[in-house]
C-alpha positions in Angstrom: -35.1 1.4 -15.9 -31.5 0.4 -16.8 -29.1 -2.4 -15.8 -25.9 -1.7 -13.9 -23.1 -4.0 -12.9 -21.3 -3.9 -9.6 -17.8 -5.4 -9.5 -15.5 -6.3 -6.6 -12.4 -8.5 -6.0 -12.3 -8.4 -2.2 -14.9 -8.8 0.5 -14.1 -5.3 1.9 -15.6 -3.9 -1.3 -19.1 -5.0 -0.4 -19.8 -2.1 2.1 -18.7 0.3 -0.7 -21.1 -1.2 -3.3 -24.1 -1.8 -1.0 -25.2 1.9 -0.6 -24.8 2.4 -4.3 -26.9 -0.7 -5.0 -29.6 0.7 -2.7 -29.5 4.1 -4.5 -29.8 2.4 -7.9 -32.8 0.4 -6.7 -34.5 3.5 -5.3 -34.0 5.3 -8.6 -35.8 2.4 -10.4 -32.8 0.7 -11.9 -31.6 -2.9 -11.6 -28.2 -3.6 -9.9 -26.5 -6.8 -10.9 -23.2 -7.9 -9.3 -20.3 -10.1 -10.4 -17.5 -10.7 -8.0 -14.0 -12.2 -8.7 -10.9 -13.3 -6.7 -11.3 -12.8 -2.9 -14.9 -11.6 -3.3 -16.0 -14.6 -5.3 -18.8 -16.4 -3.4 -19.8 -13.3 -1.5 -23.1 -11.7 -2.1 -25.0 -8.4 -1.7 -28.6 -8.7 -0.4 -31.6 -8.6 -2.6 -32.8 -6.8 -4.7 -29.2 -7.0 -6.1 -29.2 -9.8 -8.8 -26.0 -11.8 -8.1 -24.3 -13.4 -11.1 -22.6 -16.7 -10.3 -18.9 -16.5 -9.8 -16.5 -17.7 -12.5 -16.7 -17.8 -16.2 -20.4 -18.5 -16.4 -21.2 -15.4 -14.5 -18.7 -13.4 -16.5 -20.4 -14.5 -19.7 -23.7 -13.4 -18.2 -22.1 -10.0 -17.4 -21.0 -9.6 -21.0 -24.4 -10.6 -22.3 -26.1 -8.2 -19.8 -24.6 -5.1 -21.6 -24.9 -2.9 -18.5 -25.2 0.8 -18.8 -22.2 1.2 -16.5 -19.9 -1.0 -14.4 -19.1 0.3 -10.9 -15.8 -1.0 -9.7 -14.5 -1.0 -6.1 -11.3 -2.6 -7.2 -8.1 -1.5 -9.0 -9.3 -2.9 -12.2 -12.4 -3.8 -14.2 -13.0 -6.3 -17.1 -12.8 -3.9 -20.1 -14.7 -6.3 -22.4 -17.9 -5.9 -20.5 -20.1 -3.1 -21.9 -20.9 0.2 -20.3 -19.0 3.1 -18.8 -16.3 2.0 -16.4 -16.5 3.9 -13.1 -13.8 3.8 -10.4 -15.2 4.1 -6.9 -11.9 3.2 -5.0 -11.5 0.6 -2.3 -10.1 3.0 0.3 -8.7 6.4 1.1 -5.1 7.5 0.1 -3.2 6.5 3.3 0.2 6.8 1.6 1.2 3.1 1.9 3.1 3.5 -1.4 4.4 6.2 -3.7 1.7 8.0 -5.6 2.7 6.4 -9.0 2.2 2.9 -7.5 -0.6 3.7 -5.1 -3.8 5.7 -5.0 -3.0 7.8 -8.0 -2.0 5.1 -10.4 -3.9 5.3 -13.7 -4.2 2.0 -15.4 -6.2 3.2 -18.5 -9.2 1.0 -17.7 -11.7 3.6 -16.3 -13.8 6.3 -18.0 -14.8 8.1 -14.8 -13.1 8.5 -11.4 -15.5 9.4 -8.6 -13.3 11.0 -6.0 -13.9 11.3 -2.3 -12.8 14.9 -1.5 -10.5 17.8 -2.5 -7.3 16.0 -1.4 -7.8 13.4 -4.2 -9.9 15.4 -6.7 -7.2 17.9 -7.5 -4.4 15.3 -8.2 -6.8 13.2 -10.4 -7.9 16.2 -12.3 -4.3 17.0 -13.1 -3.8 13.5 -14.3 -7.0 13.6 -16.4 -5.9 16.8 -18.1 -2.6 15.1 -19.1 -4.2 11.8 -20.2 -7.5 12.9 -21.6 -9.1 9.5 -21.6 -11.0 9.7 -18.3 -13.1 12.3 -16.4 -13.1 13.2 -12.7 -16.0 14.2 -10.5 -15.9 14.7 -6.8 -18.9 12.7 -5.5 -17.9 11.5 -2.0 -17.6 7.8 -1.3 -20.6 5.5 -1.2 -19.2 3.4 1.6 -19.6 6.4 4.0 -23.2 7.1 3.2 -24.4 4.9 6.2 -22.2 7.0 8.5 -24.5 9.9 8.0 -27.9 8.4 7.9 -30.2 6.0 9.7 -28.7 2.5 9.9 -31.7 0.8 11.4 -30.0 0.5 14.8 -26.9 -1.4 13.7 -24.5 0.9 15.4 -26.6 1.1 18.5 -26.8 -2.7 18.7 -23.0 -2.9 18.6 -22.7 -0.3 21.4 -25.4 -1.6 23.7 -23.2 -4.2 25.5 -20.9 -1.3 26.6 -23.5 0.1 28.8 -22.2 3.4 30.2 -18.6 2.6 29.3 -16.7 4.4 26.5 -16.2 2.4 23.3 -12.8 1.9 21.6 -12.3 0.3 18.2 -9.3 -1.5 16.9 -8.6 -2.0 13.2 -5.5 -3.1 11.4 -4.1 -3.3 7.8 -3.0 -6.7 6.4 0.3 -5.2 5.1 2.7 -7.1 7.4 5.3 -4.3 7.7 2.6 -1.8 8.7 0.3 -3.9 10.8 -0.3 -3.1 14.4 -2.1 -6.3 15.1 0.9 -8.5 16.1 2.4 -5.7 18.3 -0.6 -4.5 20.2 -2.4 -7.7 21.0 -1.0 -8.0 24.6 -1.7 -4.4 25.4 -5.3 -4.6 24.0 -5.9 -7.9 25.7 -4.9 -6.3 29.0 -7.3 -3.4 28.5 -10.1 -5.8 27.5 -9.5 -7.8 30.7 -9.7 -4.6 32.8 -13.1 -3.8 31.4 -13.0 -0.1 31.9 -13.8 0.4 28.2 -15.7 -1.7 25.7 -13.8 -2.8 22.6 -14.9 -3.5 19.0 -12.2 -5.5 17.3 -11.8 -6.0 13.6 -9.0 -7.0 11.1 -8.5 -6.7 7.4 -9.8 -9.8 5.7 -6.4 -10.6 4.3 -4.8 -10.7 7.8 -3.2 -14.0 8.8 -5.7 -16.6 10.2 -3.7 -16.9 13.5 -4.3 -13.2 14.1 -8.0 -13.6 13.6 -8.0 -16.5 16.1 -6.2 -14.4 18.7 -8.4 -11.3 18.4 -11.6 -13.4 18.2 -10.5 -15.0 21.5 -10.9 -11.6 23.3 -14.7 -11.5 22.6 -16.8 -11.6 25.7 -18.3 -9.2 28.2 -15.8 -6.5 27.4 -15.2 -6.9 23.7 -16.8 -8.0 20.4 -15.2 -9.1 17.2 -16.7 -7.3 14.2 -16.6 -8.8 10.7 -15.8 -6.6 7.6 -19.4 -6.3 6.5 -20.2 -4.5 9.8 -17.3 -2.1 9.7 -19.2 1.1 9.2 -21.6 0.3 12.0 -18.7 -0.3 14.3 -17.2 3.1 13.3 -20.4 4.8 14.2 -20.6 3.0 17.5 -17.0 3.7 18.6 -15.7 6.9 20.3 -12.0 6.4 19.6 -10.1 4.3 17.0 -6.8 2.5 17.5 -5.2 1.5 14.2 -2.0 1.7 12.1 -1.8 2.7 8.4 -5.2 1.3 7.4 -7.6 3.5 5.5 -10.1 2.9 8.3 -8.2 5.8 10.0 -9.5 8.2 7.4 -13.0 6.7 7.4 -13.2 7.2 11.2 -11.8 10.8 11.1 -14.5 11.8 8.7 -16.8 11.6 11.7 -14.6 14.1 13.5 -13.6 11.5 16.0 -10.0 11.0 17.4 -7.6 8.3 16.2 -4.6 6.7 17.9 -2.1 5.2 15.4 0.7 2.8 15.9 3.8 3.5 13.8 1.7 5.1 11.0 3.7 5.4 7.8 2.9 9.1 7.3 1.7 10.5 10.7 -0.2 13.7 10.5 -1.4 16.3 13.1 -4.9 14.7 13.4 -3.3 11.5 14.6 -2.0 10.5 18.0 0.9 8.4 16.8 3.1 6.2 19.0 5.6 3.4 18.5 5.8 1.6 21.9 2.9 -0.7 22.8 3.4 0.3 26.5 2.2 3.8 25.6 -1.2 2.6 24.4 -3.1 3.6 27.6 -1.6 7.1 27.7 -2.3 7.7 24.1 -5.9 6.5 24.4 -6.4 8.9 27.4 -5.4 11.7 25.1 -7.8 10.6 22.5 -10.8 10.4 24.9 -10.1 14.0 26.0 -8.9 15.7 22.8 -7.3 19.2 23.0 -8.8 22.0 21.0 -5.7 21.9 18.8 -6.2 18.2 18.1 -9.9 18.6 17.4 -9.1 21.4 14.9 -6.7 19.2 13.1 -9.2 16.3 12.9 -11.9 18.7 11.5 -9.5 20.1 8.9 -8.4 16.7 7.7 -12.0 15.4 7.5 -12.9 18.5 5.4 -10.0 17.8 3.0 -10.7 14.1 2.4 -14.5 13.9 2.5 -16.4 17.1 3.2 -19.8 15.6 2.3 -21.9 14.6 5.3 -25.3 14.2 3.8 -25.1 10.4 3.1 -25.9 10.9 -0.6 -22.6 10.1 -2.3 -24.1 7.2 -4.1 -26.7 9.5 -5.7 -23.9 11.8 -6.8 -22.0 8.8 -8.3 -25.1 7.9 -10.4 -25.6 11.5 -11.5 -21.9 11.8 -12.5 -22.2 8.6 -14.5 -25.2 9.8 -16.3 -23.4 13.1 -17.1 -20.5 11.1 -18.5 -22.8 9.0 -20.7 -24.6 12.2 -21.9 -21.4 13.8 -22.9 -21.7 16.5 -20.3 -18.2 15.8 -19.0 -16.5 16.4 -22.4 -15.2 14.1 -25.1 -12.7 11.6 -24.0 -9.6 10.5 -25.9 -9.1 6.8 -26.9 -7.6 4.6 -24.2 -3.8 4.1 -24.4 -2.1 1.0 -25.8 -1.3 -0.1 -22.2 -5.0 -0.5 -21.5 -5.3 -2.9 -24.5 -2.4 -4.9 -23.1 -3.9 -4.9 -19.6 -7.2 -6.1 -21.2 -5.5 -9.1 -22.6 -3.9 -9.8 -19.2 -7.3 -9.6 -17.6 -8.7 -12.1 -20.1 -5.9 -14.5 -19.4 -6.3 -14.1 -15.6 -10.0 -14.7 -15.9 -9.8 -17.5 -18.5 -12.2 -15.7 -20.8 -11.5 -15.4 -24.5 -15.1 -15.0 -25.6 -16.5 -11.9 -27.4 -16.7 -8.6 -25.7 -19.6 -6.2 -25.7 -19.9 -2.5 -26.5 
C-alpha cells in the first residue's frame, strides 16, 4: 500500500481525478488530495483523504511524502515528494499556438500521460529534445466513465426526455471563443418548442450572468448540468452543440456528432457555422449524419483517444510505476527554468518551508 497525492487548481479537474482515485483504491493504495486556487474547497468523495486547503494542507502534503503526485493542472508544487505526473485538463483544441498551449513544457513534470496518437507523437519529440521527462500513451482517466457502467447517472439525465432526442450545449469560458452569449436566444427558442430535450452546461469560469440565463431555461424541456456531471451528460446526449471547448473532443470520442459555433480550427468531423440563425439546420445535419461525416468522426476519435475500455486510470498507475522502477529510462536533471518556476510557485502559495524528496 502506498500514498499518492491528487492535485487540481480548478473544479473541472475533479472528474479527471475521480476515476484515478477509484483505481488507486481498488489497487489497495491510498489517494490523498490537495486542491488550490479555483478548486480549493472542492472535494472528492471518500475514500479519498482530503487535505485542507491552504498552507496547512500544503504542509501536510509535503509531510505525506507521496509516491507520486498526479496533476490535472498546468503545474504542480515541485517541493512535494514523489514523481510528478501530468494528466492534462483537456484535449488540444488549438486555442493557442503549440508553444503556449497544449504542448508547452514547463519543466515541472517527470511523466506525461498522453491521451492518444495526436498528442503522443509531439510530446515524444519534445521528450527526446529535453530529456528530463518521459511520455506514455495511457488514455485519459476522465473518459473512463464514458466506457463503463456509471450506476445509471447518464440514464437518469436522459429519463426526462422520454422518446425525444437529446441535445447538449457546452461552452468555453474564453470570451472571444465562447458561443454562450451568441446562441442563447436560438437555444431558448428550441427549448421552448420542446421537440428535443436539452442538457445545458457552461465552463465554471464563465460569467455569472451567463450561468443565470442558461439556468433559467431548466424545466420540462431542459436541465442545467453542473461540471461534476459533465461525463454523464455526454453519455446521455445524442448531439453536442459547442464552440472551441475541449468538450467537443470528449464528445467525439464516443463517435457522436458535434455542431460547433465559430470553432477556432474547424475540422471535417465538425459541423461548423457562424450565424445563430443556422442552428436548427446544422442540428438537423447532426441528428442524421452522412457516411462521410461519420467516417470523419470515427477517424478523429481514433487519433485523439483510441482506448475505449475504460481503463486509462489503470494505465496511468502502471506507467507511473514503470517510471519509478526506471523502466522508462534515466531522466536528465530539470532545467534552470524549473527551479525558477518552483520559486514562483512557493511565492504564489505563500510556502517557504522545507521541501521533501
